[in-house]
TORZAFI-907161 format. One record per residue (C-alpha): y, x, z; residue in one letter; residue number from 1. Coordinates in Angstrom, 2 decimals, padded with zeros to 5 digits. Each point is the difference from the previous one (the first is absolute). Layout:
Y | X | Z | a | NUM
...
! end
This chain:
075.80 | 141.91 | 110.10 | m | 1
003.33 | -000.32 | 001.81 | n | 2
001.45 | 002.92 | -001.96 | a | 3
-000.89 | -001.75 | -003.26 | i | 4
001.50 | -003.30 | 001.19 | l | 5
003.24 | 001.67 | 001.07 | i | 6
000.21 | 001.88 | -003.31 | t | 7
-000.43 | -003.21 | -001.99 | i | 8
002.59 | -001.79 | 002.12 | f | 9
002.59 | 002.80 | -000.28 | v | 10
-000.54 | 000.31 | -003.76 | a | 11
000.29 | -003.76 | -000.41 | g | 12
003.19 | -000.07 | 002.01 | y | 13
001.58 | 002.78 | -002.02 | l | 14
-000.72 | -001.97 | -003.17 | l | 15
001.46 | -003.15 | 001.57 | i | 16
003.24 | 001.81 | 000.92 | t | 17
000.22 | 001.31 | -003.59 | c | 18
-000.11 | -003.53 | -001.42 | e | 19
003.37 | 000.27 | -001.78 | h | 20
-000.37 | 003.44 | -001.65 | p | 21
-003.58 | -000.81 | -001.04 | l | 22
001.04 | -003.50 | -001.18 | r | 23
-003.22 | -001.43 | 001.39 | v | 24
000.06 | -002.91 | 002.47 | n | 25
-000.89 | 001.14 | 003.52 | k | 26
-002.48 | -002.86 | 000.32 | g | 27
-002.38 | 001.76 | -002.39 | t | 28
-000.22 | 003.07 | 002.23 | f | 29
-000.32 | -002.13 | 003.15 | a | 30
-002.96 | -001.94 | -001.40 | l | 31
-001.78 | 003.11 | -001.29 | i | 32
000.59 | 001.79 | 003.31 | m | 33
-001.34 | -002.98 | 001.92 | c | 34
-003.19 | -000.15 | -002.07 | g | 35
-000.64 | 003.75 | 000.24 | l | 36
000.53 | 000.10 | 003.76 | l | 37
-002.45 | -002.81 | 000.69 | w | 38
-002.51 | 001.46 | -002.48 | a | 39
000.06 | 003.39 | 001.74 | v | 40
-000.24 | -001.65 | 003.42 | y | 41
-002.94 | -002.19 | -001.08 | a | 42
-001.99 | 002.89 | -001.49 | t | 43
000.70 | 002.68 | 002.61 | m | 44
000.46 | -001.78 | 003.33 | s | 45
-003.53 | -001.32 | 000.41 | g | 46
001.40 | -003.31 | 001.27 | d | 47
-002.61 | -002.68 | -000.72 | s | 48
002.52 | -002.79 | 000.59 | h | 49
002.62 | 001.25 | -002.45 | v | 50
-000.17 | -003.17 | -002.12 | n | 51
000.76 | -002.16 | 003.02 | t | 52
002.85 | 002.30 | 001.02 | v | 53
001.58 | -000.18 | -003.46 | v | 54
-000.11 | -003.80 | 000.02 | i | 55
001.56 | -000.14 | 003.48 | e | 56
002.82 | 002.36 | -001.02 | q | 57
000.57 | -001.93 | -003.22 | l | 58
000.31 | -003.20 | 002.02 | g | 59
002.73 | 001.48 | 002.20 | e | 60
001.83 | 001.35 | -003.04 | t | 61
-000.21 | -003.29 | -001.88 | c | 62
001.68 | -001.83 | 002.88 | e | 63
003.12 | 002.05 | -000.73 | i | 64
-000.33 | -000.34 | -003.78 | l | 65
-000.38 | -003.80 | 000.12 | v | 66
003.11 | -000.21 | 002.18 | f | 67
001.99 | 002.18 | -002.39 | l | 68
-001.12 | -001.91 | -003.09 | i | 69
000.98 | -003.31 | 001.61 | g | 70
003.37 | 001.24 | 001.21 | a | 71
000.86 | 001.70 | -003.28 | m | 72
-000.91 | -003.16 | -001.94 | t | 73
002.25 | -002.18 | 002.18 | i | 74
002.89 | 002.44 | -000.52 | v | 75
-000.63 | -000.03 | -003.76 | e | 76
000.11 | -003.82 | -000.01 | v | 77
003.36 | 000.02 | 001.80 | i | 78
001.34 | 002.52 | -002.50 | d | 79
-001.19 | -002.00 | -003.02 | r | 80
001.86 | -003.06 | 001.23 | y | 81
003.15 | 002.08 | 000.46 | g | 82
-000.04 | -000.40 | 003.76 | g | 83
001.24 | 003.51 | 000.65 | f | 84
003.04 | -000.58 | -002.20 | n | 85
001.20 | -002.52 | 002.57 | i | 86
000.04 | 002.79 | 002.57 | i | 87
001.51 | 002.75 | -002.11 | t | 88
002.80 | -002.24 | -001.25 | e | 89
001.24 | -000.34 | 003.58 | k | 90
000.57 | 003.74 | 000.34 | i | 91
003.62 | 000.59 | -001.02 | t | 92
002.59 | 002.51 | 001.15 | a | 93
003.30 | 001.34 | -001.31 | r | 94
-000.45 | 003.57 | 001.26 | r | 95
-002.90 | 002.34 | -000.72 | k | 96
-000.58 | 001.11 | 003.57 | r | 97
-000.06 | -003.57 | 001.22 | k | 98
-002.44 | -000.84 | -002.78 | l | 99
-002.26 | 002.90 | 001.05 | l | 100
-000.07 | -001.25 | 003.60 | w | 101
-000.57 | -003.58 | -001.08 | m | 102
-002.86 | 000.88 | -002.33 | m | 103
-001.71 | 002.30 | 002.51 | c | 104
000.18 | -002.50 | 002.85 | v | 105
-001.31 | -002.70 | -002.31 | f | 106
-002.76 | 002.35 | -001.21 | t | 107
-000.96 | 000.82 | 003.59 | f | 108
-000.67 | -003.60 | 001.02 | f | 109
-001.33 | -001.07 | -003.38 | m | 110
-002.63 | 002.78 | 000.18 | s | 111
-001.21 | -001.34 | 003.33 | a | 112
-000.63 | -003.45 | -001.47 | i | 113
-001.37 | 001.02 | -003.38 | l | 114
-000.89 | 003.68 | -000.31 | d | 115
001.87 | 003.21 | -000.64 | n | 116
-001.38 | 000.48 | -003.51 | l | 117
001.02 | -003.41 | -001.35 | t | 118
003.37 | 000.14 | 001.73 | t | 119
000.73 | 003.42 | -001.49 | t | 120
-000.75 | -001.24 | -003.51 | i | 121
002.37 | -002.94 | 000.41 | i | 122
002.86 | 001.92 | 001.60 | m | 123
-000.16 | 003.12 | -002.19 | v | 124
-000.07 | -002.17 | -003.12 | t | 125
003.10 | -001.78 | 001.26 | m | 126
001.71 | 003.36 | 000.60 | v | 127
-000.66 | 000.92 | -003.62 | g | 128
001.84 | -003.14 | -001.07 | c | 129
003.01 | 000.49 | 002.28 | m | 130
000.66 | 003.75 | -000.05 | m | 131
001.15 | 001.92 | -003.07 | k | 132
-000.06 | 003.62 | 001.18 | k | 133
-003.43 | 001.62 | 000.08 | q | 134
000.64 | 002.06 | 003.13 | n | 135
001.14 | -003.10 | 001.91 | e | 136
-003.07 | -001.96 | -001.13 | r | 137
-002.20 | 002.81 | 001.29 | w | 138
001.80 | 000.04 | 003.36 | i | 139
-000.33 | -003.76 | 000.34 | f | 140
-003.66 | 000.02 | -001.07 | a | 141
-000.92 | 002.86 | 002.34 | s | 142
001.68 | -001.68 | 002.97 | t | 143
-001.77 | -003.25 | -000.83 | i | 144
-003.36 | 001.83 | 000.09 | v | 145
000.79 | 001.22 | 003.53 | i | 146
001.08 | -003.50 | 001.09 | a | 147
-003.11 | -001.59 | -001.52 | a | 148
-002.37 | 002.42 | 001.74 | n | 149
001.80 | -000.47 | 003.32 | s | 150
-000.08 | -003.78 | -000.34 | g | 151
-003.68 | 000.00 | -000.85 | g | 152
-000.89 | 002.03 | 003.08 | a | 153
000.72 | -002.60 | 002.68 | f | 154
-001.66 | -002.96 | -001.75 | s | 155
-003.78 | -000.57 | -000.11 | p | 156
000.27 | -000.94 | -003.69 | i | 157
002.81 | 002.37 | -001.03 | g | 158
-002.09 | 002.96 | -001.16 | d | 159
-003.62 | 000.73 | -000.90 | v | 160
-000.39 | 002.27 | 003.02 | t | 161
001.36 | -002.59 | 002.43 | t | 162
-002.36 | -002.54 | -001.57 | i | 163
-002.90 | 002.41 | 000.58 | m | 164
000.90 | 000.65 | 003.63 | l | 165
000.65 | -003.67 | 000.66 | w | 166
-003.22 | -001.14 | -001.66 | m | 167
-001.87 | 002.79 | 001.82 | g | 168
001.31 | -001.44 | 003.30 | e | 169
001.74 | 003.24 | 000.96 | k | 170
003.31 | -001.83 | 000.38 | v | 171
000.94 | -003.65 | 000.53 | t | 172
002.84 | -001.88 | -001.67 | t | 173
002.09 | -000.60 | 003.12 | g | 174
-000.25 | 003.52 | 001.37 | q | 175
000.57 | 001.59 | -003.39 | l | 176
003.21 | -001.89 | -000.66 | m | 177
001.29 | 000.31 | 003.57 | a | 178
-000.41 | 003.77 | 000.16 | t | 179
000.76 | 001.07 | -003.58 | l | 180
002.87 | -002.27 | -001.04 | l | 181
002.67 | 002.16 | 001.66 | l | 182
-001.48 | 003.40 | -001.03 | p | 183
-000.41 | -001.26 | -003.58 | s | 184
003.61 | -001.21 | -000.04 | l | 185
001.14 | 003.41 | 001.24 | v | 186
-002.06 | 001.77 | -002.66 | s | 187
001.81 | -002.10 | -002.62 | m | 188
003.52 | 000.04 | 001.44 | i | 189
000.25 | 003.79 | 000.43 | v | 190
-000.83 | 000.82 | -003.66 | p | 191
002.25 | -002.78 | -001.33 | v | 192
002.91 | 001.34 | 002.08 | m | 193
-000.50 | 003.43 | -001.57 | i | 194
-000.72 | -001.24 | -003.52 | a | 195
003.09 | -002.23 | -000.03 | s | 196
002.13 | 003.15 | 000.10 | r | 197
-001.56 | 001.16 | -003.27 | l | 198
001.68 | -002.75 | -002.03 | i | 199
003.64 | -000.86 | -000.60 | d | 200
001.15 | -003.16 | 001.71 | n | 201
001.57 | -001.34 | -003.16 | e | 202
-000.04 | -003.62 | -001.12 | e | 203
-002.90 | -001.20 | -002.10 | l | 204
000.76 | -001.16 | -003.54 | p | 205
-000.49 | -003.72 | -000.46 | r | 206
-003.01 | -000.63 | -002.16 | t | 207
-002.59 | -002.65 | -000.60 | d | 208
-002.73 | 002.55 | -000.73 | e | 209
-001.46 | -000.49 | 003.46 | s | 210
-001.18 | -003.41 | -001.14 | q | 211
-002.08 | 001.23 | -002.95 | n | 212
-003.31 | -000.06 | 001.85 | r | 213
-000.20 | -003.80 | -000.03 | n | 214
-003.22 | -001.17 | -001.56 | r | 215
-000.49 | -002.96 | -002.29 | a | 216
-001.55 | -002.11 | 002.75 | l | 217
003.00 | 000.55 | 002.26 | y | 218
002.41 | -000.94 | -002.80 | h | 219
-001.79 | -003.28 | -000.68 | k | 220
-001.00 | -000.96 | 003.56 | h | 221
002.24 | 001.70 | 002.61 | p | 222
-000.97 | -002.50 | 002.74 | k | 223
-003.67 | 000.77 | -000.59 | v | 224
000.76 | 003.70 | 000.43 | g | 225
001.50 | -000.70 | 003.43 | k | 226
-003.04 | -002.08 | 000.97 | l | 227
-002.44 | 002.73 | -001.05 | v | 228
002.02 | 002.65 | 001.84 | l | 229
-000.03 | -001.99 | 003.24 | i | 230
-003.68 | -000.87 | -000.35 | a | 231
-000.97 | 003.58 | -000.86 | g | 232
001.86 | 001.57 | 002.91 | v | 233
-001.38 | -002.66 | 002.35 | a | 234
-003.54 | 000.69 | -001.23 | s | 235
000.38 | 003.72 | 000.76 | l | 236
001.45 | -000.68 | 003.45 | i | 237
-002.90 | -002.38 | 000.62 | f | 238
-002.54 | 002.85 | -000.11 | v | 239
000.82 | 001.75 | 003.32 | p | 240
000.42 | -003.42 | 001.65 | v | 241
-003.44 | -001.03 | -001.27 | f | 242
-001.59 | 003.19 | 001.34 | k | 243
001.60 | -000.50 | 003.40 | t | 244
-001.14 | -003.62 | 000.28 | l | 245
-003.55 | 000.36 | -001.34 | t | 246
-000.93 | 003.63 | 000.55 | g | 247
-001.36 | 000.13 | -003.57 | l | 248
000.74 | 003.03 | -002.22 | p | 249
003.31 | -000.13 | -001.90 | p | 250
-001.70 | -000.18 | -003.40 | f | 251
-001.16 | -003.53 | 000.90 | m | 252
003.62 | -001.00 | 000.60 | g | 253
001.12 | 001.46 | -003.33 | i | 254
-002.82 | -001.86 | -001.76 | i | 255
001.29 | -003.29 | 001.42 | i | 256
003.58 | 000.91 | -000.95 | s | 257
-001.00 | 000.94 | -003.53 | l | 258
-001.91 | -003.26 | -000.41 | g | 259
003.00 | -001.98 | 001.20 | a | 260
002.30 | 001.82 | -002.44 | m | 261
-002.48 | -000.67 | -002.80 | w | 262
-000.01 | -003.72 | 000.81 | l | 263
003.80 | -000.04 | 000.13 | l | 264
000.36 | 001.68 | -003.39 | t | 265
-002.52 | -002.39 | -001.57 | e | 266
002.03 | -002.96 | 001.25 | v | 267
003.22 | 001.60 | -001.29 | i | 268
-001.48 | 000.70 | -003.42 | v | 269
-001.11 | -003.62 | -000.43 | h | 270
003.15 | -001.48 | 001.55 | r | 271
002.45 | 001.95 | -002.15 | y | 272
-002.30 | 000.38 | -003.04 | k | 273
000.39 | 003.79 | -000.06 | i | 274
-001.50 | 001.68 | -003.06 | e | 275
-003.11 | 002.14 | 000.58 | s | 276
001.64 | 003.00 | -001.64 | g | 277
002.54 | 000.35 | 002.82 | m | 278
-002.60 | 001.28 | 002.48 | g | 279
000.76 | -002.57 | 002.69 | a | 280
-003.51 | -000.28 | 001.45 | r | 281
-001.56 | 002.26 | 002.63 | v | 282
-002.87 | 001.03 | -002.27 | d | 283
002.56 | 001.17 | -002.56 | q | 284
002.11 | 001.79 | 002.60 | a | 285
-003.08 | 001.81 | 001.33 | a | 286
-000.24 | 001.86 | -003.30 | k | 287
003.37 | 001.59 | 000.74 | g | 288
-000.95 | 001.78 | 003.23 | i | 289
-000.55 | 003.76 | -000.01 | d | 290
-003.79 | 000.27 | 000.00 | m | 291
000.15 | 003.79 | -000.44 | s | 292
001.49 | 000.19 | 003.51 | t | 293
-002.76 | -002.23 | 001.38 | i | 294
-002.67 | 002.20 | -001.60 | l | 295
001.71 | 003.11 | 001.36 | f | 296
-000.15 | -001.41 | 003.52 | f | 297
-003.68 | -000.87 | -000.53 | l | 298
-000.83 | 003.55 | -001.02 | g | 299
002.06 | 001.79 | 002.63 | i | 300
-001.06 | -002.18 | 002.93 | l | 301
-003.67 | 000.29 | -000.90 | m | 302
000.40 | 003.76 | -000.44 | a | 303
001.42 | 000.31 | 003.50 | v | 304
-002.90 | -002.11 | 001.28 | s | 305
-002.43 | 002.53 | -001.44 | a | 306
001.72 | 002.84 | 001.86 | l | 307
-000.15 | -002.06 | 003.18 | n | 308
-003.72 | -000.68 | -000.35 | e | 309
-000.60 | 003.72 | -000.49 | a | 310
001.73 | 000.70 | 003.31 | g | 311
002.82 | 002.01 | -001.59 | i | 312
002.79 | -002.24 | 001.26 | l | 313
-001.42 | 000.00 | 003.50 | g | 314
000.02 | 003.79 | 000.03 | s | 315
003.57 | 000.06 | -001.31 | l | 316
001.07 | -002.45 | 002.69 | a | 317
-001.49 | 002.21 | 002.68 | k | 318
001.81 | 003.08 | -001.34 | v | 319
003.32 | -001.88 | -000.13 | m | 320
-000.54 | -001.54 | 003.41 | d | 321
-000.97 | 003.30 | 001.62 | d | 322
002.75 | 001.97 | -001.73 | g | 323
002.94 | -002.40 | 000.49 | i | 324
-001.11 | -002.66 | 002.48 | h | 325
003.34 | -001.81 | -000.05 | e | 326
000.53 | -003.25 | -001.95 | p | 327
003.63 | 000.59 | -001.02 | f | 328
-000.74 | 003.44 | -001.45 | s | 329
-003.20 | -001.16 | -001.71 | m | 330
001.54 | -003.04 | -001.68 | t | 331
003.19 | 001.87 | -000.96 | t | 332
-002.16 | 002.52 | -001.84 | l | 333
-001.90 | -002.83 | -001.69 | i | 334
003.34 | -001.44 | -001.13 | g | 335
000.95 | 003.27 | -001.66 | y | 336
-003.40 | 000.08 | -001.71 | l | 337
000.55 | -003.54 | -001.30 | s | 338
002.94 | 001.30 | -002.05 | a | 339
-002.42 | 002.26 | -001.88 | v | 340
-003.26 | -001.93 | 000.20 | i | 341
-000.30 | -003.74 | -000.56 | d | 342
000.38 | -001.78 | 003.35 | n | 343
-002.85 | -002.43 | -000.72 | v | 344
-002.83 | 002.56 | 000.32 | p | 345
001.82 | 001.71 | 002.87 | l | 346
000.09 | -003.20 | 002.03 | v | 347
-003.55 | -000.86 | -001.00 | s | 348
-001.14 | 003.43 | 001.19 | a | 349
001.88 | -000.38 | 003.32 | c | 350
-001.53 | -003.42 | 000.57 | m | 351
-003.44 | 001.44 | -000.46 | k | 352
000.74 | 003.18 | 001.94 | m | 353
001.59 | -001.62 | 003.03 | f | 354
-001.23 | -003.57 | -000.26 | g | 355
-003.12 | 000.40 | 002.11 | e | 356
000.28 | 002.75 | 002.60 | i | 357
-003.15 | 000.45 | 002.14 | p | 358
000.25 | -001.13 | 003.62 | e | 359
-001.00 | 003.46 | 001.20 | a | 360
003.07 | 001.52 | -001.67 | i | 361
002.31 | -002.78 | 001.22 | i | 362
-001.17 | 000.68 | 003.56 | a | 363
001.31 | 003.57 | -000.21 | t | 364
003.62 | -001.20 | -000.34 | d | 365
000.35 | -003.80 | 000.39 | p | 366
003.80 | -000.02 | 000.00 | a | 367
000.23 | 001.88 | -003.30 | y | 368
-002.74 | -001.95 | -001.78 | y | 369
001.55 | -003.30 | 001.06 | a | 370
002.40 | 000.69 | -002.87 | g | 371
-002.86 | -000.58 | -002.44 | f | 372
-000.73 | -003.53 | 001.21 | a | 373
001.35 | -002.99 | -001.92 | q | 374
003.83 | 000.13 | -000.07 | d | 375
-000.17 | 003.45 | 001.58 | g | 376
002.76 | 002.55 | -000.56 | i | 377
-002.05 | 001.91 | -002.58 | f | 378
-000.47 | -003.01 | -002.30 | w | 379
003.61 | -001.12 | 000.40 | v | 380
001.19 | 003.49 | -000.94 | l | 381
-002.48 | 000.27 | -002.88 | l | 382
001.20 | -003.32 | -001.44 | t | 383
003.55 | 001.31 | -000.03 | f | 384
-000.55 | 003.61 | -001.08 | t | 385
-002.45 | -000.76 | -002.81 | a | 386
002.35 | -002.58 | -001.50 | g | 387
003.38 | 001.65 | 000.50 | v | 388
-001.17 | 003.59 | -000.47 | g | 389
-000.77 | -000.65 | -003.65 | g | 390
003.74 | -000.34 | -000.70 | s | 391
000.49 | 003.76 | 000.38 | m | 392
-001.28 | 000.54 | -003.56 | l | 393
000.46 | -002.30 | -002.99 | i | 394
-003.78 | 000.12 | -000.62 | i | 395
-000.81 | -000.59 | 003.66 | g | 396
-000.19 | -003.79 | -000.23 | s | 397
-000.82 | -002.71 | -002.52 | a | 398
003.60 | -001.20 | 000.24 | a | 399
001.26 | 003.48 | -000.86 | g | 400
-002.34 | 000.37 | -002.96 | v | 401
001.13 | -003.39 | -001.37 | v | 402
003.70 | 000.86 | 000.38 | a | 403
-000.66 | 003.37 | -001.62 | m | 404
-001.57 | -001.76 | -002.97 | g | 405
002.69 | -002.66 | -000.42 | i | 406
003.03 | 002.30 | 000.30 | e | 407
-001.65 | 003.27 | -001.14 | k | 408
001.05 | 001.74 | 003.22 | i | 409
-000.94 | 003.72 | -000.20 | p | 410
-002.24 | 001.28 | 002.80 | f | 411
002.21 | 002.97 | 000.81 | f | 412
003.21 | -002.08 | -000.12 | w | 413
-001.40 | -002.18 | 002.81 | y | 414
-001.35 | 003.05 | 001.84 | l | 415
003.40 | 001.69 | -000.04 | k | 416
002.13 | -003.03 | 000.91 | r | 417
-002.13 | -002.49 | 001.90 | f | 418
-002.94 | 001.72 | 001.70 | s | 419
002.13 | 001.20 | 002.94 | l | 420
001.80 | -003.35 | 000.13 | i | 421
-003.33 | -001.81 | 000.25 | a | 422
-001.22 | 002.52 | 002.58 | m | 423
003.06 | -000.67 | 002.16 | a | 424
-000.86 | -003.70 | 000.10 | g | 425
-003.68 | 000.77 | 000.61 | y | 426
000.69 | 002.22 | 003.01 | l | 427
002.63 | -002.41 | 001.36 | a | 428
-002.58 | -002.80 | -000.12 | g | 429
-002.57 | 002.09 | 001.86 | i | 430
002.60 | 000.84 | 002.63 | a | 431
000.66 | -003.73 | 000.41 | t | 432
-003.71 | -000.66 | 000.55 | i | 433
-000.03 | 002.77 | 002.61 | w | 434
002.89 | -001.69 | 001.82 | l | 435
-001.85 | -003.32 | -000.17 | e | 436
-003.11 | 001.64 | 001.47 | s | 437
002.02 | 000.78 | 003.14 | l | 438
000.48 | -003.73 | 000.62 | i | 439
-002.88 | -001.18 | 002.20 | p | 440
-002.31 | -002.52 | -001.66 | g | 441
001.58 | 000.16 | -003.45 | l | 442
-002.64 | 002.26 | -001.56 | i | 443
! end
């Protein structure tokens, strides 16, 4: 049975990685793979409680999906009211290198508050408006991808994988930000320092093209756009605070935030008599979120759950643990894998592989296995490596795939010019975490 499950998973993954040449959305392969894996497990495992197991795994997966749907809808509402234009209009510089630094620093912190995918879309689109030369646009866009992935790594809501680890109670908000802020900054600063030498430090031409993303709502009601931006960002920041105060899962906090944003937009629509065709309500904005990505996560997370129930992930964990048995080496390897394989299933697999280690095994090496407790060194490293490691290839992260689509960045162009640059930041960040681990009580 296990051989069949592994074959299905490998075949499904190959099809997912060939999404662009096949011109078929990867979500289709993820859903088919998920269904086949559970069907094989149900018919061949002899598990009489398989229906109960499926429902339990679906419940855990849906916690993440509900959170993502809520967060993506709030971001879409902000965008429809032109809230992001208020931010992008503030980014001005006379020299190209200064502009690169300004945009990357802004991307880094913006990714931590929103998410790396949304931030990349906003910033890369702005680059397309400001830069004329194709090669310079690609350099800017590629560096922004690295900055977005680094910024998303130290925030509990900055990346899908950090959301998963945070919601799975592997890391806490305070410890995550305290330990990964500096390494994430380093992993952004090093590549930007190198990439800034790839462009001429000439003066930017004065143009108003950077303002062409303003939407109709922002033109008519600029003060409303500011209000929605402030309310939207506050609603996203509210989620980790809510979890800390109540102990409830984060998806409950995002539900409250989404409801509050819905109420706010209803009041705005009636107060300013905004036409229904402008998409100012939450229910209208919800239609604009990327549901194919949500369905992909559903399929891939449930597929990994099937492998876990079959005991395959547990066996893999034992092989990795016995063969390497060192958290820095293990997570560094996982980071390299995340550049080739989507980091979402990788993190999901690690959570299932190392999430519940038997007491008998822990007793054999208590000091080492302490790193697998909540906020342990393994989970801190995994949060960083899975998020930042994806920058080493343009297809290694959702942010990279989006930038590739917007600017038509060739795979091999990025591989030749930016893979080593991203790797330099990745390794520098890991070295920073290692130095932090030498400080007693920090990790």
